[in-house]
Structures are given as structure tokens and as C-alpha cells.
N, C-alpha and C positions, 0 to 999 in steps of 0.2 A: 411054200414060201418062195417068192420069185427071187431070182439071182439079181443082186444089186450091181449094176454096171458102172455106177458113179465112182470115179476114182479121183481123189484129191491128191495130186502129186506134191503139194506143199506139206501135207501131213506125213507123208511117207519118206523115210530117209533114202538117199541114193544108195543103190546096192553096193557100190564100191566103198561106201563108208560104214556099212553094217558089219563086215567081217574084220576081225583083228588083223592088223598089218604088222609084218615083221621086217626089220631092217636086214637087207641081204647084202647090198653093196658088192655085187658080183657082176663080172663082165658077161655079156650075152650077145646073141645074134638075132636080128630081125630078118627072118628068111622070107623073101617075097614069094608069093604063090603065083605061078605062071600058068600057061596053057596046059590043060590036063594035069593040074596040080604039080607041075614041075617046080623044083626049088633050087635053081642054079644061082640066083642072085641073093646076096645078103648084105646087111648093114650092121656094123658093130654098135652096141649100146651098153649102158651101165644100168643094171637092175637095182634100183634104190630100195624099194620095198615090195613085199609080196604078201598076198593073202590067199585063201582058198578060192576067192572070186576073181582076183586080178593082180595087177602089178603097176608100179610107177617106174617108168624108164626114163633115162636121160640120153638124149641124142643131140647132135648138132642142130641148132635152130634153123639152119639154112638148108637142111636136107629134108626132102619130102618123105613122109612115112605113109605106106599104103593103109587103107582102112582095115584090111584083113591080112593077117600074116601068121607065120609060125614063129614062136620064140624058143630059142635054145639057150640054156644056161651053161656057161663054161664048166666043163667037168661032168656034165650030165647030158647024155646024148638023146634024151627024149625031146620031142618037139611039141609045144603047147599051142593049140590054135587060139588066136587072139583077135579081138576087134577093138579099134580105137574108140574110147569114150570121149576124151577131150585132149586137146593139146594146148599148152601155154608155154611159148618159147621153146626151151629145150626139154621141158617136162611133158611126157606123154603118159596119160593114164589109160590103161587097157583093161578090158574084161576078158576073162578066159571064156572060150566058147562052151566049155563045160566046167563045173567046179572041179578043181583038182583034188586028188586023194590027200587026206590029212597026213598020211604016212610019207607021201612024196614031199609035201611041204616041210615036214620035220627033218627029212633027209637033206633038203636044200639048206635049211637053217643050220643043221649040224655041220655040213660041209663048209658053209660060210664062216662059222665059228672056228672050226679047226684050222682053216687056212689063214685066219686073221691073227692067230696066236702063235 
């Protein structure tokens, strides 16, 4: 049976809409990737929602955001590789370069819950 290469993008949902999103409302850093993967420059953001696939960030609409960067969540010192999917004013939707571990996501959700109460 030949491999069907026809792909109807209208029938398939966008990847960032397939995974369940969780409200995080946590400060973060957009860490710019420089020459030889140096990471000296960063920009503060607010992580609104997060899923295994990506996140929705809020940044000033006047500040440019690089297409690729690392995301650091306040209180968690792991950096997540990200790629911008779309930007609308201050809302930046990103996809993670790799799906994050479900246990890591649950840790972030618990941390956000504990600090909000």
C-alpha cells in the first residue's frame, strides 16, 4: 500500500490546541540564544497557560521576541527550548521543541497552586 502524502490541514487540529492547557499564571524568563548557545540576555514574561506541547506567554507588545529561545519558569531552573508559533499583540503562543514530561508539568501546576493560596 503506497504512503499517502496528501495532507488536509483544515481537517487536522493545530497541535497547540490538541493538548490540554493548564492555567499557570507564573512569571518566567525568555532567554535569548546567542552565539554558541550563549544565554546572557533575557526578557521577563508571564506564563498564562501551559500544556505538554507548549505555552501561552504574555510580553509587552512593543518588545520583539526571537523565533527560538529558552523559557525558564520562576522557581524552576530548568530551561525549555521553545519556538514561536504565533504572536498577537502581547500574547505569544510557543511550542516546546520537545514534549515536556507529564511529571514536570504536574510539578509546575502544583507549584503554581501552592503559591497562589
